[in-house]
TISE-38807 format. One record per residue (C-alpha): residue number from 1; z, x, y. Coordinates in pm, 1 decimal. Example, Ala and Ser with C-alpha at 12.3 -4.5 7.8 and 13.67 -1.06 7.14 Angstrom:
BEGIN
<1 <780.0 1230.0 -450.0>>
<2 <714.0 1367.0 -106.0>>
This chain:
BEGIN
<1 <1529.7 -1200.6 -1373.6>>
<2 <1257.5 -978.0 -1202.5>>
<3 <897.6 -1068.0 -1040.7>>
<4 <653.2 -1136.9 -1266.2>>
<5 <417.1 -803.0 -1336.3>>
<6 <97.1 -845.7 -1171.3>>
<7 <-89.2 -527.3 -1133.2>>
<8 <-162.9 -221.9 -1323.1>>
<9 <-99.8 47.4 -1021.0>>
<10 <60.7 28.6 -685.3>>
<11 <48.7 335.8 -434.8>>
<12 <311.4 408.1 -245.3>>
<13 <295.4 614.3 71.2>>
<14 <604.0 731.9 336.3>>
<15 <686.6 1064.6 435.6>>
<16 <1081.4 1006.0 366.0>>
<17 <1102.0 1108.0 51.2>>
<18 <1459.0 869.1 52.3>>
<19 <1221.8 548.5 128.6>>
<20 <1020.0 646.6 -120.2>>
<21 <1276.5 694.4 -418.1>>
<22 <1435.8 349.6 -298.0>>
<23 <1087.8 174.2 -282.4>>
<24 <981.3 314.1 -580.2>>
<25 <1311.2 166.2 -775.0>>
<26 <1288.7 -141.9 -594.7>>
<27 <922.4 -198.4 -736.8>>
<28 <1005.5 -49.4 -1094.7>>
<29 <1341.4 -268.1 -1164.3>>
<30 <1117.5 -587.8 -1070.4>>
<31 <846.2 -450.8 -1276.1>>
<32 <560.3 -555.6 -1102.8>>
<33 <351.3 -248.4 -1196.4>>
<34 <287.0 9.1 -1507.0>>
<35 <198.1 290.0 -1269.4>>
<36 <347.0 384.7 -924.6>>
<37 <148.6 657.0 -726.2>>
<38 <410.1 838.1 -534.4>>
<39 <296.8 970.5 -195.4>>
<40 <487.6 1238.1 113.0>>
<41 <111.7 1224.4 293.8>>
<42 <-130.9 1009.4 351.1>>
<43 <-411.3 1228.4 360.4>>
<44 <-309.8 1311.8 -25.2>>
<45 <-326.7 933.9 -61.8>>
<46 <-700.4 922.4 123.9>>
<47 <-826.9 1245.0 -110.0>>
<48 <-679.0 1004.5 -399.3>>
<49 <-862.4 732.1 -303.8>>
<50 <-1181.8 934.9 -236.5>>
<51 <-1123.2 1104.8 -521.1>>
<52 <-1208.0 741.2 -717.2>>
<53 <-1604.0 694.7 -860.8>>
<54 <-1719.2 369.8 -614.2>>
<55 <-1809.7 212.3 -981.8>>
<56 <-1478.8 238.6 -1163.0>>
<57 <-1282.3 0.0 -1274.4>>
<58 <-1018.0 184.1 -1437.0>>
<59 <-719.7 31.6 -1332.1>>
<60 <-467.2 318.3 -1392.1>>
<61 <-669.9 488.2 -1078.2>>
<62 <-745.8 207.1 -818.6>>
<63 <-422.5 45.1 -729.4>>
<64 <-376.6 -266.9 -659.1>>
<65 <-179.6 -256.8 -369.4>>
<66 <-121.9 43.3 -121.5>>
<67 <213.0 15.5 18.3>>
<68 <177.7 268.6 358.2>>
<69 <469.3 320.6 641.8>>
<70 <330.9 291.3 994.8>>
<71 <475.9 589.8 1118.7>>
<72 <382.3 921.3 970.6>>
<73 <366.1 1282.5 1115.7>>
<74 <-18.0 1389.4 1044.1>>
<75 <-164.5 1051.3 976.1>>
<76 <32.4 748.4 1094.7>>
<77 <-52.3 436.1 913.4>>
<78 <-321.7 304.8 1151.2>>
<79 <-547.0 628.9 1095.1>>
<80 <-523.5 574.6 738.3>>
<81 <-697.6 226.6 778.0>>
<82 <-907.3 366.3 998.9>>
<83 <-1047.3 624.2 660.9>>
<84 <-957.5 399.2 413.9>>
<85 <-1233.0 132.6 586.5>>
<86 <-1485.4 389.3 522.2>>
<87 <-1445.7 381.6 173.3>>
<88 <-1667.2 224.9 -17.1>>
<89 <-1670.1 -165.0 -31.0>>
<90 <-1674.4 -171.8 -447.8>>
<91 <-1323.9 37.4 -356.8>>
<92 <-1157.7 -93.4 -52.3>>
<93 <-1198.0 -448.3 -152.7>>
<94 <-1013.5 -395.6 -445.4>>
<95 <-721.3 -309.6 -237.4>>
<96 <-423.0 -540.8 -72.3>>
<97 <-288.2 -265.6 187.1>>
<98 <92.5 -362.6 248.8>>
<99 <253.8 -189.4 605.3>>
<100 <622.3 -130.7 578.0>>
<101 <792.0 -57.2 875.5>>
<102 <1107.2 -61.9 1023.4>>
<103 <1029.1 -245.2 1371.4>>
<104 <811.0 -509.5 1443.9>>
<105 <439.5 -448.4 1545.8>>
<106 <312.2 -484.8 1907.5>>
<107 <54.8 -720.8 1985.8>>
<108 <-167.5 -418.0 2030.0>>
<109 <-113.3 -292.7 1677.8>>
<110 <-131.2 -620.0 1580.5>>
<111 <-502.3 -648.4 1755.9>>
<112 <-586.8 -319.2 1605.0>>
<113 <-525.8 -429.6 1258.9>>
<114 <-712.5 -714.8 1299.7>>
<115 <-1081.5 -579.6 1402.1>>
<116 <-1053.1 -444.7 1000.0>>
<117 <-1229.6 -678.4 777.0>>
<118 <-961.2 -573.9 521.3>>
<119 <-650.2 -757.3 280.4>>
<120 <-356.5 -631.5 526.7>>
<121 <13.0 -769.6 556.2>>
<122 <288.2 -661.5 743.1>>
<123 <672.0 -609.3 563.6>>
<124 <998.4 -474.3 711.3>>
<125 <1206.5 -213.9 555.4>>
<126 <1321.7 -175.6 311.3>>
<127 <1142.6 -345.5 -8.1>>
<128 <1322.1 -640.6 -179.2>>
<129 <1277.4 -889.1 -431.5>>
<130 <1174.4 -1161.6 -202.0>>
<131 <932.4 -971.3 -34.6>>
<132 <758.8 -855.7 -341.2>>
<133 <756.3 -1233.3 -473.8>>
<134 <593.6 -1327.8 -202.9>>
<135 <340.2 -1027.2 -207.9>>
<136 <292.3 -1117.3 -564.0>>
<137 <221.4 -1433.3 -552.8>>
<138 <-61.6 -1385.9 -297.3>>
<139 <-195.6 -1143.1 -532.7>>
<140 <-234.3 -1376.6 -829.5>>
């Protein structure tokens, strides 16, 4: 039995292609979204988000959730959050951020995240059905 579908679009950001493939398979298996946008670079994902009109209501363009790896070269999860926080409120308030990490966050990292008035959750890699069930329940 799969998790109840809750959203039209999800964004997945991880520099590790294998993690992207595995996490996408789990998301597809659980049927929680019609569309999964996959990016290997946070900067490319940010470029996509910036291209969306603040007045857009197209749920196929605006991901309801963004799953993002914490540790990445070029732009890591924290840098992404800083830039994400600069997006128009009409856009960023529609999106829940889920940090996916293979290690626990430090107190300093948690404190940094708490300074933003965003919906941010942290989960461990790899994604699995029970984590997704919890996230979907919170979303609906």
